[in-house]
PyMOL Python script that loads the backbone (N, CA, C, O; Angstrom):
from pymol import cmd

cmd.read_pdbstr("""\
ATOM      1  N   MET A   1       0.854  -1.174   0.000  1.00  0.00           N
ATOM      2  CA  MET A   1       0.000   0.000   0.000  1.00  0.00           C
ATOM      3  C   MET A   1       0.902   1.240   0.000  1.00  0.00           C
ATOM      4  O   MET A   1       1.742   1.410   0.884  1.00  0.00           O
ATOM      5  N   LYS A   2       0.716   2.084  -0.988  1.00  0.00           N
ATOM      6  CA  LYS A   2       1.529   3.292  -1.108  1.00  0.00           C
ATOM      7  C   LYS A   2       0.693   4.523  -0.792  1.00  0.00           C
ATOM      8  O   LYS A   2      -0.502   4.580  -1.084  1.00  0.00           O
ATOM      9  N   ASN A   3       1.345   5.493  -0.196  1.00  0.00           N
ATOM     10  CA  ASN A   3       0.702   6.778   0.080  1.00  0.00           C
ATOM     11  C   ASN A   3       1.630   7.887  -0.403  1.00  0.00           C
ATOM     12  O   ASN A   3       2.141   8.682   0.385  1.00  0.00           O
ATOM     13  N   GLU A   4       1.833   7.920  -1.718  1.00  0.00           N
ATOM     14  CA  GLU A   4       2.796   8.832  -2.318  1.00  0.00           C
ATOM     15  C   GLU A   4       2.405  10.300  -2.191  1.00  0.00           C
ATOM     16  O   GLU A   4       3.275  11.154  -2.020  1.00  0.00           O
ATOM     17  N   ASN A   5       1.123  10.603  -2.270  1.00  0.00           N
ATOM     18  CA  ASN A   5       0.684  11.995  -2.313  1.00  0.00           C
ATOM     19  C   ASN A   5       0.148  12.517  -0.987  1.00  0.00           C
ATOM     20  O   ASN A   5      -0.387  13.625  -0.936  1.00  0.00           O
ATOM     21  N   ILE A   6       0.277  11.759   0.066  1.00  0.00           N
ATOM     22  CA  ILE A   6      -0.269  12.195   1.344  1.00  0.00           C
ATOM     23  C   ILE A   6       0.823  12.118   2.409  1.00  0.00           C
ATOM     24  O   ILE A   6       1.542  11.124   2.503  1.00  0.00           O
ATOM     25  N   ASP A   7       0.937  13.153   3.191  1.00  0.00           N
ATOM     26  CA  ASP A   7       1.915  13.191   4.271  1.00  0.00           C
ATOM     27  C   ASP A   7       1.218  12.743   5.552  1.00  0.00           C
ATOM     28  O   ASP A   7       0.580  13.542   6.237  1.00  0.00           O
ATOM     29  N   ILE A   8       1.347  11.475   5.860  1.00  0.00           N
ATOM     30  CA  ILE A   8       0.654  10.867   6.997  1.00  0.00           C
ATOM     31  C   ILE A   8       1.009  11.571   8.303  1.00  0.00           C
ATOM     32  O   ILE A   8       0.133  11.798   9.137  1.00  0.00           O
ATOM     33  N   ASP A   9       2.272  11.919   8.491  1.00  0.00           N
ATOM     34  CA  ASP A   9       2.688  12.556   9.742  1.00  0.00           C
ATOM     35  C   ASP A   9       2.006  13.906   9.951  1.00  0.00           C
ATOM     36  O   ASP A   9       1.621  14.240  11.072  1.00  0.00           O
ATOM     37  N   LYS A  10       1.855  14.683   8.878  1.00  0.00           N
ATOM     38  CA  LYS A  10       1.185  15.987   8.999  1.00  0.00           C
ATOM     39  C   LYS A  10      -0.281  15.813   9.364  1.00  0.00           C
ATOM     40  O   LYS A  10      -0.803  16.516  10.229  1.00  0.00           O
ATOM     41  N   TYR A  11      -0.943  14.869   8.696  1.00  0.00           N
ATOM     42  CA  TYR A  11      -2.351  14.623   9.016  1.00  0.00           C
ATOM     43  C   TYR A  11      -2.507  14.077  10.432  1.00  0.00           C
ATOM     44  O   TYR A  11      -3.454  14.435  11.133  1.00  0.00           O
ATOM     45  N   ALA A  12      -1.594  13.221  10.853  1.00  0.00           N
ATOM     46  CA  ALA A  12      -1.656  12.677  12.213  1.00  0.00           C
ATOM     47  C   ALA A  12      -1.527  13.795  13.244  1.00  0.00           C
ATOM     48  O   ALA A  12      -2.232  13.795  14.253  1.00  0.00           O
ATOM     49  N   ALA A  13      -0.630  14.744  12.993  1.00  0.00           N
ATOM     50  CA  ALA A  13      -0.462  15.877  13.913  1.00  0.00           C
ATOM     51  C   ALA A  13      -1.720  16.737  13.963  1.00  0.00           C
ATOM     52  O   ALA A  13      -2.117  17.199  15.033  1.00  0.00           O
ATOM     53  N   ILE A  14      -2.345  16.951  12.816  1.00  0.00           N
ATOM     54  CA  ILE A  14      -3.582  17.736  12.769  1.00  0.00           C
ATOM     55  C   ILE A  14      -4.683  17.038  13.550  1.00  0.00           C
ATOM     56  O   ILE A  14      -5.350  17.653  14.381  1.00  0.00           O
ATOM     57  N   PHE A  15      -4.872  15.738  13.279  1.00  0.00           N
ATOM     58  CA  PHE A  15      -5.932  15.003  13.971  1.00  0.00           C
ATOM     59  C   PHE A  15      -5.654  14.888  15.468  1.00  0.00           C
ATOM     60  O   PHE A  15      -6.583  14.928  16.275  1.00  0.00           O
ATOM     61  N   LYS A  16      -4.397  14.747  15.839  1.00  0.00           N
ATOM     62  CA  LYS A  16      -4.049  14.686  17.262  1.00  0.00           C
ATOM     63  C   LYS A  16      -4.393  16.009  17.947  1.00  0.00           C
ATOM     64  O   LYS A  16      -4.937  16.022  19.051  1.00  0.00           O
ATOM     65  N   ALA A  17      -4.072  17.113  17.286  1.00  0.00           N
ATOM     66  CA  ALA A  17      -4.380  18.427  17.860  1.00  0.00           C
ATOM     67  C   ALA A  17      -5.883  18.643  17.973  1.00  0.00           C
ATOM     68  O   ALA A  17      -6.352  19.233  18.946  1.00  0.00           O
ATOM     69  N   LEU A  18      -6.636  18.175  16.993  1.00  0.00           N
ATOM     70  CA  LEU A  18      -8.091  18.367  16.994  1.00  0.00           C
ATOM     71  C   LEU A  18      -8.824  17.328  17.840  1.00  0.00           C
ATOM     72  O   LEU A  18     -10.039  17.424  18.011  1.00  0.00           O
ATOM     73  N   ALA A  19      -8.106  16.339  18.370  1.00  0.00           N
ATOM     74  CA  ALA A  19      -8.746  15.253  19.112  1.00  0.00           C
ATOM     75  C   ALA A  19      -9.293  15.690  20.468  1.00  0.00           C
ATOM     76  O   ALA A  19     -10.152  15.011  21.030  1.00  0.00           O
ATOM     77  N   HIS A  20      -8.817  16.796  20.994  1.00  0.00           N
ATOM     78  CA  HIS A  20      -9.316  17.293  22.282  1.00  0.00           C
ATOM     79  C   HIS A  20     -10.554  18.149  22.035  1.00  0.00           C
ATOM     80  O   HIS A  20     -10.537  19.007  21.153  1.00  0.00           O
ATOM     81  N   PRO A  21     -11.629  17.933  22.796  1.00  0.00           N
ATOM     82  CA  PRO A  21     -12.871  18.692  22.561  1.00  0.00           C
ATOM     83  C   PRO A  21     -12.695  20.213  22.604  1.00  0.00           C
ATOM     84  O   PRO A  21     -13.305  20.929  21.810  1.00  0.00           O
ATOM     85  N   THR A  22     -11.876  20.701  23.513  1.00  0.00           N
ATOM     86  CA  THR A  22     -11.682  22.152  23.609  1.00  0.00           C
ATOM     87  C   THR A  22     -10.962  22.684  22.380  1.00  0.00           C
ATOM     88  O   THR A  22     -11.332  23.730  21.848  1.00  0.00           O
ATOM     89  N   ARG A  23      -9.945  21.978  21.928  1.00  0.00           N
ATOM     90  CA  ARG A  23      -9.206  22.437  20.741  1.00  0.00           C
ATOM     91  C   ARG A  23     -10.067  22.354  19.493  1.00  0.00           C
ATOM     92  O   ARG A  23      -9.991  23.228  18.629  1.00  0.00           O
ATOM     93  N   LEU A  24     -10.880  21.321  19.387  1.00  0.00           N
ATOM     94  CA  LEU A  24     -11.794  21.215  18.251  1.00  0.00           C
ATOM     95  C   LEU A  24     -12.793  22.363  18.280  1.00  0.00           C
ATOM     96  O   LEU A  24     -13.112  22.938  17.239  1.00  0.00           O
ATOM     97  N   THR A  25     -13.286  22.697  19.464  1.00  0.00           N
ATOM     98  CA  THR A  25     -14.216  23.820  19.615  1.00  0.00           C
ATOM     99  C   THR A  25     -13.548  25.131  19.218  1.00  0.00           C
ATOM    100  O   THR A  25     -14.146  25.946  18.514  1.00  0.00           O
ATOM    101  N   ILE A  26     -12.321  25.336  19.662  1.00  0.00           N
ATOM    102  CA  ILE A  26     -11.588  26.559  19.312  1.00  0.00           C
ATOM    103  C   ILE A  26     -11.435  26.663  17.794  1.00  0.00           C
ATOM    104  O   ILE A  26     -11.724  27.708  17.212  1.00  0.00           O
ATOM    105  N   ALA A  27     -10.986  25.596  17.160  1.00  0.00           N
ATOM    106  CA  ALA A  27     -10.778  25.619  15.707  1.00  0.00           C
ATOM    107  C   ALA A  27     -12.094  25.847  14.973  1.00  0.00           C
ATOM    108  O   ALA A  27     -12.157  26.631  14.026  1.00  0.00           O
ATOM    109  N   TYR A  28     -13.133  25.165  15.409  1.00  0.00           N
ATOM    110  CA  TYR A  28     -14.435  25.310  14.758  1.00  0.00           C
ATOM    111  C   TYR A  28     -14.956  26.742  14.910  1.00  0.00           C
ATOM    112  O   TYR A  28     -15.476  27.320  13.955  1.00  0.00           O
ATOM    113  N   ASN A  29     -14.817  27.310  16.108  1.00  0.00           N
ATOM    114  CA  ASN A  29     -15.269  28.688  16.346  1.00  0.00           C
ATOM    115  C   ASN A  29     -14.448  29.695  15.539  1.00  0.00           C
ATOM    116  O   ASN A  29     -14.978  30.713  15.095  1.00  0.00           O
ATOM    117  N   LEU A  30     -13.165  29.416  15.351  1.00  0.00           N
ATOM    118  CA  LEU A  30     -12.335  30.312  14.547  1.00  0.00           C
ATOM    119  C   LEU A  30     -12.716  30.269  13.072  1.00  0.00           C
ATOM    120  O   LEU A  30     -12.467  31.223  12.335  1.00  0.00           O
ATOM    121  N   MET A  31     -13.314  29.175  12.645  1.00  0.00           N
ATOM    122  CA  MET A  31     -13.831  29.119  11.267  1.00  0.00           C
ATOM    123  C   MET A  31     -15.014  30.071  11.129  1.00  0.00           C
ATOM    124  O   MET A  31     -15.151  30.760  10.118  1.00  0.00           O
ATOM    125  N   ALA A  32     -15.861  30.105  12.143  1.00  0.00           N
ATOM    126  CA  ALA A  32     -17.057  30.948  12.103  1.00  0.00           C
ATOM    127  C   ALA A  32     -16.724  32.411  12.378  1.00  0.00           C
ATOM    128  O   ALA A  32     -17.348  33.316  11.824  1.00  0.00           O
ATOM    129  N   GLN A  33     -15.734  32.631  13.241  1.00  0.00           N
ATOM    130  CA  GLN A  33     -15.378  33.996  13.635  1.00  0.00           C
ATOM    131  C   GLN A  33     -13.857  34.145  13.624  1.00  0.00           C
ATOM    132  O   GLN A  33     -13.214  34.074  14.671  1.00  0.00           O
ATOM    133  N   PRO A  34     -13.287  34.350  12.436  1.00  0.00           N
ATOM    134  CA  PRO A  34     -11.833  34.499  12.363  1.00  0.00           C
ATOM    135  C   PRO A  34     -11.375  35.798  13.029  1.00  0.00           C
ATOM    136  O   PRO A  34     -12.172  36.680  13.349  1.00  0.00           O
ATOM    137  N   GLU A  35     -10.074  35.874  13.219  1.00  0.00           N
ATOM    138  CA  GLU A  35      -9.468  37.060  13.827  1.00  0.00           C
ATOM    139  C   GLU A  35      -9.920  37.249  15.272  1.00  0.00           C
ATOM    140  O   GLU A  35     -10.241  38.362  15.690  1.00  0.00           O
ATOM    141  N   CYS A  36      -9.941  36.181  16.012  1.00  0.00           N
ATOM    142  CA  CYS A  36     -10.367  36.214  17.412  1.00  0.00           C
ATOM    143  C   CYS A  36      -9.127  36.226  18.309  1.00  0.00           C
ATOM    144  O   CYS A  36      -8.128  35.576  17.999  1.00  0.00           O
ATOM    145  N   ASN A  37      -9.192  36.964  19.419  1.00  0.00           N
ATOM    146  CA  ASN A  37      -8.062  37.009  20.341  1.00  0.00           C
ATOM    147  C   ASN A  37      -8.324  36.116  21.558  1.00  0.00           C
ATOM    148  O   ASN A  37      -9.427  35.599  21.733  1.00  0.00           O
ATOM    149  N   VAL A  38      -7.309  35.945  22.385  1.00  0.00           N
ATOM    150  CA  VAL A  38      -7.393  35.045  23.534  1.00  0.00           C
ATOM    151  C   VAL A  38      -8.475  35.489  24.512  1.00  0.00           C
ATOM    152  O   VAL A  38      -9.219  34.652  25.025  1.00  0.00           O
ATOM    153  N   SER A  39      -8.575  36.767  24.775  1.00  0.00           N
ATOM    154  CA  SER A  39      -9.572  37.264  25.733  1.00  0.00           C
ATOM    155  C   SER A  39     -10.986  36.898  25.313  1.00  0.00           C
ATOM    156  O   SER A  39     -11.797  36.466  26.132  1.00  0.00           O
ATOM    157  N   LYS A  40     -11.271  37.075  24.037  1.00  0.00           N
ATOM    158  CA  LYS A  40     -12.602  36.743  23.529  1.00  0.00           C
ATOM    159  C   LYS A  40     -12.867  35.241  23.634  1.00  0.00           C
ATOM    160  O   LYS A  40     -13.975  34.820  23.966  1.00  0.00           O
ATOM    161  N   MET A  41     -11.834  34.434  23.345  1.00  0.00           N
ATOM    162  CA  MET A  41     -11.982  32.977  23.456  1.00  0.00           C
ATOM    163  C   MET A  41     -12.253  32.560  24.897  1.00  0.00           C
ATOM    164  O   MET A  41     -13.106  31.711  25.155  1.00  0.00           O
ATOM    165  N   CYS A  42     -11.522  33.162  25.834  1.00  0.00           N
ATOM    166  CA  CYS A  42     -11.724  32.849  27.255  1.00  0.00           C
ATOM    167  C   CYS A  42     -13.151  33.167  27.675  1.00  0.00           C
ATOM    168  O   CYS A  42     -13.789  32.396  28.391  1.00  0.00           O
ATOM    169  N   GLU A  43     -13.636  34.300  27.225  1.00  0.00           N
ATOM    170  CA  GLU A  43     -14.993  34.731  27.559  1.00  0.00           C
ATOM    171  C   GLU A  43     -16.036  33.778  26.970  1.00  0.00           C
ATOM    172  O   GLU A  43     -16.974  33.379  27.660  1.00  0.00           O
ATOM    173  N   CYS A  44     -15.872  33.421  25.716  1.00  0.00           N
ATOM    174  CA  CYS A  44     -16.847  32.546  25.044  1.00  0.00           C
ATOM    175  C   CYS A  44     -16.827  31.129  25.596  1.00  0.00           C
ATOM    176  O   CYS A  44     -17.877  30.513  25.775  1.00  0.00           O
ATOM    177  N   LEU A  45     -15.638  30.615  25.865  1.00  0.00           N
ATOM    178  CA  LEU A  45     -15.499  29.225  26.292  1.00  0.00           C
ATOM    179  C   LEU A  45     -15.579  29.046  27.802  1.00  0.00           C
ATOM    180  O   LEU A  45     -15.704  27.924  28.294  1.00  0.00           O
ATOM    181  N   GLN A  46     -15.506  30.158  28.539  1.00  0.00           N
ATOM    182  CA  GLN A  46     -15.505  30.104  30.006  1.00  0.00           C
ATOM    183  C   GLN A  46     -14.340  29.244  30.518  1.00  0.00           C
ATOM    184  O   GLN A  46     -14.508  28.388  31.386  1.00  0.00           O
ATOM    185  N   ILE A  47     -13.170  29.499  29.957  1.00  0.00           N
ATOM    186  CA  ILE A  47     -11.949  28.773  30.311  1.00  0.00           C
ATOM    187  C   ILE A  47     -10.884  29.806  30.675  1.00  0.00           C
ATOM    188  O   ILE A  47     -10.811  30.858  30.040  1.00  0.00           O
ATOM    189  N   PRO A  48     -10.053  29.525  31.688  1.00  0.00           N
ATOM    190  CA  PRO A  48      -9.001  30.475  32.075  1.00  0.00           C
ATOM    191  C   PRO A  48      -7.994  30.719  30.944  1.00  0.00           C
ATOM    192  O   PRO A  48      -7.760  29.855  30.100  1.00  0.00           O
ATOM    193  N   GLN A  49      -7.418  31.899  30.953  1.00  0.00           N
ATOM    194  CA  GLN A  49      -6.484  32.308  29.905  1.00  0.00           C
ATOM    195  C   GLN A  49      -5.296  31.360  29.747  1.00  0.00           C
ATOM    196  O   GLN A  49      -4.942  31.035  28.613  1.00  0.00           O
ATOM    197  N   PRO A  50      -4.658  30.899  30.836  1.00  0.00           N
ATOM    198  CA  PRO A  50      -3.524  29.986  30.629  1.00  0.00           C
ATOM    199  C   PRO A  50      -3.920  28.690  29.913  1.00  0.00           C
ATOM    200  O   PRO A  50      -3.148  28.155  29.118  1.00  0.00           O
ATOM    201  N   THR A  51      -5.109  28.197  30.195  1.00  0.00           N
ATOM    202  CA  THR A  51      -5.581  26.968  29.553  1.00  0.00           C
ATOM    203  C   THR A  51      -5.818  27.199  28.067  1.00  0.00           C
ATOM    204  O   THR A  51      -5.419  26.382  27.238  1.00  0.00           O
ATOM    205  N   VAL A  52      -6.462  28.304  27.732  1.00  0.00           N
ATOM    206  CA  VAL A  52      -6.699  28.632  26.322  1.00  0.00           C
ATOM    207  C   VAL A  52      -5.361  28.795  25.603  1.00  0.00           C
ATOM    208  O   VAL A  52      -5.200  28.308  24.484  1.00  0.00           O
ATOM    209  N   SER A  53      -4.413  29.466  26.224  1.00  0.00           N
ATOM    210  CA  SER A  53      -3.099  29.669  25.610  1.00  0.00           C
ATOM    211  C   SER A  53      -2.391  28.342  25.341  1.00  0.00           C
ATOM    212  O   SER A  53      -1.749  28.180  24.303  1.00  0.00           O
ATOM    213  N   GLN A  54      -2.506  27.393  26.272  1.00  0.00           N
ATOM    214  CA  GLN A  54      -1.895  26.073  26.062  1.00  0.00           C
ATOM    215  C   GLN A  54      -2.522  25.370  24.861  1.00  0.00           C
ATOM    216  O   GLN A  54      -1.817  24.780  24.043  1.00  0.00           O
ATOM    217  N   HIS A  55      -3.840  25.434  24.759  1.00  0.00           N
ATOM    218  CA  HIS A  55      -4.524  24.813  23.627  1.00  0.00           C
ATOM    219  C   HIS A  55      -4.137  25.495  22.315  1.00  0.00           C
ATOM    220  O   HIS A  55      -3.939  24.821  21.304  1.00  0.00           O
ATOM    221  N   LEU A  56      -4.029  26.813  22.322  1.00  0.00           N
ATOM    222  CA  LEU A  56      -3.637  27.548  21.118  1.00  0.00           C
ATOM    223  C   LEU A  56      -2.226  27.172  20.672  1.00  0.00           C
ATOM    224  O   LEU A  56      -1.963  27.060  19.475  1.00  0.00           O
ATOM    225  N   THR A  57      -1.328  26.977  21.620  1.00  0.00           N
ATOM    226  CA  THR A  57       0.041  26.574  21.294  1.00  0.00           C
ATOM    227  C   THR A  57       0.052  25.223  20.585  1.00  0.00           C
ATOM    228  O   THR A  57       0.766  25.039  19.599  1.00  0.00           O
ATOM    229  N   ILE A  58      -0.733  24.290  21.086  1.00  0.00           N
ATOM    230  CA  ILE A  58      -0.816  22.965  20.460  1.00  0.00           C
ATOM    231  C   ILE A  58      -1.375  23.083  19.045  1.00  0.00           C
ATOM    232  O   ILE A  58      -0.864  22.456  18.117  1.00  0.00           O
ATOM    233  N   LEU A  59      -2.418  23.882  18.882  1.00  0.00           N
ATOM    234  CA  LEU A  59      -3.019  24.068  17.559  1.00  0.00           C
ATOM    235  C   LEU A  59      -2.050  24.753  16.594  1.00  0.00           C
ATOM    236  O   LEU A  59      -1.986  24.389  15.420  1.00  0.00           O
ATOM    237  N   LYS A  60      -1.302  25.736  17.081  1.00  0.00           N
ATOM    238  CA  LYS A  60      -0.316  26.423  16.226  1.00  0.00           C
ATOM    239  C   LYS A  60       0.809  25.477  15.822  1.00  0.00           C
ATOM    240  O   LYS A  60       1.228  25.462  14.665  1.00  0.00           O
ATOM    241  N   ASN A  61       1.297  24.690  16.776  1.00  0.00           N
ATOM    242  CA  ASN A  61       2.398  23.767  16.485  1.00  0.00           C
ATOM    243  C   ASN A  61       2.009  22.704  15.463  1.00  0.00           C
ATOM    244  O   ASN A  61       2.864  22.192  14.740  1.00  0.00           O
ATOM    245  N   ALA A  62       0.725  22.373  15.403  1.00  0.00           N
ATOM    246  CA  ALA A  62       0.235  21.394  14.427  1.00  0.00           C
ATOM    247  C   ALA A  62      -0.194  22.069  13.122  1.00  0.00           C
ATOM    248  O   ALA A  62      -0.719  21.411  12.223  1.00  0.00           O
ATOM    249  N   ASN A  63       0.028  23.368  13.022  1.00  0.00           N
ATOM    250  CA  ASN A  63      -0.367  24.157  11.842  1.00  0.00           C
ATOM    251  C   ASN A  63      -1.866  24.110  11.575  1.00  0.00           C
ATOM    252  O   ASN A  63      -2.305  24.152  10.425  1.00  0.00           O
ATOM    253  N   VAL A  64      -2.641  24.023  12.645  1.00  0.00           N
ATOM    254  CA  VAL A  64      -4.097  24.070  12.530  1.00  0.00           C
ATOM    255  C   VAL A  64      -4.548  25.521  12.448  1.00  0.00           C
ATOM    256  O   VAL A  64      -5.452  25.851  11.680  1.00  0.00           O
ATOM    257  N   ILE A  65      -3.920  26.387  13.238  1.00  0.00           N
ATOM    258  CA  ILE A  65      -4.260  27.807  13.266  1.00  0.00           C
ATOM    259  C   ILE A  65      -2.993  28.635  13.091  1.00  0.00           C
ATOM    260  O   ILE A  65      -1.876  28.129  13.195  1.00  0.00           O
ATOM    261  N   SER A  66      -3.196  29.907  12.825  1.00  0.00           N
ATOM    262  CA  SER A  66      -2.083  30.854  12.787  1.00  0.00           C
ATOM    263  C   SER A  66      -2.500  32.090  13.565  1.00  0.00           C
ATOM    264  O   SER A  66      -3.686  32.371  13.734  1.00  0.00           O
ATOM    265  N   GLY A  67      -1.505  32.816  14.029  1.00  0.00           N
ATOM    266  CA  GLY A  67      -1.791  34.035  14.774  1.00  0.00           C
ATOM    267  C   GLY A  67      -0.935  35.175  14.269  1.00  0.00           C
ATOM    268  O   GLY A  67       0.197  34.980  13.826  1.00  0.00           O
ATOM    269  N   HIS A  68      -1.496  36.367  14.343  1.00  0.00           N
ATOM    270  CA  HIS A  68      -0.715  37.547  13.980  1.00  0.00           C
ATOM    271  C   HIS A  68      -1.028  38.671  14.965  1.00  0.00           C
ATOM    272  O   HIS A  68      -2.137  38.795  15.484  1.00  0.00           O
ATOM    273  N   ARG A  69      -0.004  39.474  15.192  1.00  0.00           N
ATOM    274  CA  ARG A  69      -0.129  40.567  16.158  1.00  0.00           C
ATOM    275  C   ARG A  69      -0.949  41.699  15.564  1.00  0.00           C
ATOM    276  O   ARG A  69      -0.745  42.115  14.424  1.00  0.00           O
ATOM    277  N   ASN A  70      -1.886  42.186  16.373  1.00  0.00           N
ATOM    278  CA  ASN A  70      -2.720  43.325  16.014  1.00  0.00           C
ATOM    279  C   ASN A  70      -2.664  44.277  17.205  1.00  0.00           C
ATOM    280  O   ASN A  70      -3.408  44.114  18.172  1.00  0.00           O
ATOM    281  N   ALA A  71      -1.786  45.265  17.132  1.00  0.00           N
ATOM    282  CA  ALA A  71      -1.522  46.186  18.250  1.00  0.00           C
ATOM    283  C   ALA A  71      -0.962  45.378  19.420  1.00  0.00           C
ATOM    284  O   ALA A  71       0.113  44.789  19.299  1.00  0.00           O
ATOM    285  N   ASN A  72      -1.668  45.341  20.547  1.00  0.00           N
ATOM    286  CA  ASN A  72      -1.144  44.652  21.729  1.00  0.00           C
ATOM    287  C   ASN A  72      -1.768  43.276  21.945  1.00  0.00           C
ATOM    288  O   ASN A  72      -1.672  42.722  23.040  1.00  0.00           O
ATOM    289  N   GLN A  73      -2.397  42.726  20.931  1.00  0.00           N
ATOM    290  CA  GLN A  73      -3.003  41.400  21.073  1.00  0.00           C
ATOM    291  C   GLN A  73      -2.669  40.543  19.855  1.00  0.00           C
ATOM    292  O   GLN A  73      -2.273  41.051  18.807  1.00  0.00           O
ATOM    293  N   ILE A  74      -2.837  39.239  20.019  1.00  0.00           N
ATOM    294  CA  ILE A  74      -2.631  38.317  18.906  1.00  0.00           C
ATOM    295  C   ILE A  74      -3.985  37.781  18.488  1.00  0.00           C
ATOM    296  O   ILE A  74      -4.750  37.282  19.314  1.00  0.00           O
ATOM    297  N   CYS A  75      -4.274  37.887  17.209  1.00  0.00           N
ATOM    298  CA  CYS A  75      -5.532  37.384  16.657  1.00  0.00           C
ATOM    299  C   CYS A  75      -5.251  36.083  15.921  1.00  0.00           C
ATOM    300  O   CYS A  75      -4.244  35.951  15.225  1.00  0.00           O
ATOM    301  N   TYR A  76      -6.153  35.130  16.086  1.00  0.00           N
ATOM    302  CA  TYR A  76      -5.969  33.794  15.522  1.00  0.00           C
ATOM    303  C   TYR A  76      -7.014  33.502  14.467  1.00  0.00           C
ATOM    304  O   TYR A  76      -8.120  34.042  14.489  1.00  0.00           O
ATOM    305  N   LYS A  77      -6.634  32.622  13.531  1.00  0.00           N
ATOM    306  CA  LYS A  77      -7.586  32.155  12.526  1.00  0.00           C
ATOM    307  C   LYS A  77      -7.098  30.831  11.950  1.00  0.00           C
ATOM    308  O   LYS A  77      -5.926  30.473  12.075  1.00  0.00           O
ATOM    309  N   VAL A  78      -8.017  30.119  11.321  1.00  0.00           N
ATOM    310  CA  VAL A  78      -7.685  28.878  10.631  1.00  0.00           C
ATOM    311  C   VAL A  78      -7.355  29.254   9.192  1.00  0.00           C
ATOM    312  O   VAL A  78      -8.201  29.791   8.476  1.00  0.00           O
ATOM    313  N   GLU A  79      -6.128  28.972   8.772  1.00  0.00           N
ATOM    314  CA  GLU A  79      -5.701  29.287   7.402  1.00  0.00           C
ATOM    315  C   GLU A  79      -5.358  28.036   6.607  1.00  0.00           C
ATOM    316  O   GLU A  79      -5.377  28.055   5.376  1.00  0.00           O
ATOM    317  N   ASN A  80      -5.048  26.964   7.295  1.00  0.00           N
ATOM    318  CA  ASN A  80      -4.627  25.731   6.643  1.00  0.00           C
ATOM    319  C   ASN A  80      -5.788  25.153   5.832  1.00  0.00           C
ATOM    320  O   ASN A  80      -6.805  24.772   6.411  1.00  0.00           O
ATOM    321  N   PRO A  81      -5.658  25.079   4.506  1.00  0.00           N
ATOM    322  CA  PRO A  81      -6.770  24.596   3.679  1.00  0.00           C
ATOM    323  C   PRO A  81      -7.189  23.161   4.005  1.00  0.00           C
ATOM    324  O   PRO A  81      -8.363  22.815   3.870  1.00  0.00           O
ATOM    325  N   LYS A  82      -6.245  22.331   4.430  1.00  0.00           N
ATOM    326  CA  LYS A  82      -6.584  20.957   4.811  1.00  0.00           C
ATOM    327  C   LYS A  82      -7.472  20.950   6.047  1.00  0.00           C
ATOM    328  O   LYS A  82      -8.434  20.186   6.126  1.00  0.00           O
ATOM    329  N   VAL A  83      -7.146  21.801   7.006  1.00  0.00           N
ATOM    330  CA  VAL A  83      -7.939  21.882   8.239  1.00  0.00           C
ATOM    331  C   VAL A  83      -9.317  22.454   7.934  1.00  0.00           C
ATOM    332  O   VAL A  83     -10.320  21.975   8.463  1.00  0.00           O
ATOM    333  N   ILE A  84      -9.371  23.463   7.095  1.00  0.00           N
ATOM    334  CA  ILE A  84     -10.661  24.046   6.708  1.00  0.00           C
ATOM    335  C   ILE A  84     -11.549  22.975   6.088  1.00  0.00           C
ATOM    336  O   ILE A  84     -12.738  22.887   6.396  1.00  0.00           O
ATOM    337  N   LYS A  85     -10.967  22.169   5.217  1.00  0.00           N
ATOM    338  CA  LYS A  85     -11.725  21.095   4.568  1.00  0.00           C
ATOM    339  C   LYS A  85     -12.230  20.079   5.598  1.00  0.00           C
ATOM    340  O   LYS A  85     -13.379  19.644   5.527  1.00  0.00           O
ATOM    341  N   ILE A  86     -11.382  19.703   6.546  1.00  0.00           N
ATOM    342  CA  ILE A  86     -11.768  18.748   7.595  1.00  0.00           C
ATOM    343  C   ILE A  86     -12.902  19.314   8.439  1.00  0.00           C
ATOM    344  O   ILE A  86     -13.888  18.625   8.697  1.00  0.00           O
ATOM    345  N   LEU A  87     -12.767  20.563   8.871  1.00  0.00           N
ATOM    346  CA  LEU A  87     -13.786  21.172   9.733  1.00  0.00           C
ATOM    347  C   LEU A  87     -15.111  21.351   9.000  1.00  0.00           C
ATOM    348  O   LEU A  87     -16.177  21.160   9.585  1.00  0.00           O
ATOM    349  N   LYS A  88     -15.048  21.714   7.731  1.00  0.00           N
ATOM    350  CA  LYS A  88     -16.286  21.846   6.949  1.00  0.00           C
ATOM    351  C   LYS A  88     -16.975  20.493   6.802  1.00  0.00           C
ATOM    352  O   LYS A  88     -18.202  20.408   6.854  1.00  0.00           O
ATOM    353  N   GLN A  89     -16.198  19.454   6.622  1.00  0.00           N
ATOM    354  CA  GLN A  89     -16.768  18.115   6.499  1.00  0.00           C
ATOM    355  C   GLN A  89     -17.424  17.695   7.818  1.00  0.00           C
ATOM    356  O   GLN A  89     -18.502  17.102   7.813  1.00  0.00           O
ATOM    357  N   LEU A  90     -16.781  17.998   8.931  1.00  0.00           N
ATOM    358  CA  LEU A  90     -17.360  17.678  10.243  1.00  0.00           C
ATOM    359  C   LEU A  90     -18.655  18.449  10.479  1.00  0.00           C
ATOM    360  O   LEU A  90     -19.586  17.938  11.101  1.00  0.00           O
ATOM    361  N   ALA A  91     -18.705  19.668   9.982  1.00  0.00           N
ATOM    362  CA  ALA A  91     -19.887  20.511  10.184  1.00  0.00           C
ATOM    363  C   ALA A  91     -21.094  19.993   9.410  1.00  0.00           C
ATOM    364  O   ALA A  91     -22.232  20.321   9.745  1.00  0.00           O
ATOM    365  N   LYS A  92     -20.857  19.190   8.381  1.00  0.00           N
ATOM    366  CA  LYS A  92     -21.962  18.653   7.586  1.00  0.00           C
ATOM    367  C   LYS A  92     -22.780  17.622   8.352  1.00  0.00           C
ATOM    368  O   LYS A  92     -23.952  17.407   8.045  1.00  0.00           O
ATOM    369  N   ASP A  93     -22.175  16.986   9.338  1.00  0.00           N
ATOM    370  CA  ASP A  93     -22.894  15.945  10.093  1.00  0.00           C
ATOM    371  C   ASP A  93     -23.893  16.485  11.048  1.00  0.00           C
ATOM    372  O   ASP A  93     -24.562  15.719  11.741  1.00  0.00           O
TER     373      ASP A  93
END
""", "prot")
cmd.dss("prot")
cmd.show_as("cartoon", "prot")
cmd.util.cbc("prot")
cmd.orient("prot")
């Protein structure tokens, strides 16, 4: 069995990052409302800031989300087309 056109390790990292309910919720919410900062996520999810930051780090390291500085805050969004496709497929169910 060959998998010439698919990078299994990259997909495994994405699925591992999305396997936690909170991280999946964060990614899904960022699809609906891009350019969200940590404070807004904490407020919406009712989770402490350090916990949200830890989840964001895992998502960034797996290339699920990206962040950019906007004045004194970092705004996050889902830019990875593979992740967008996965999340859209999950939303269909």
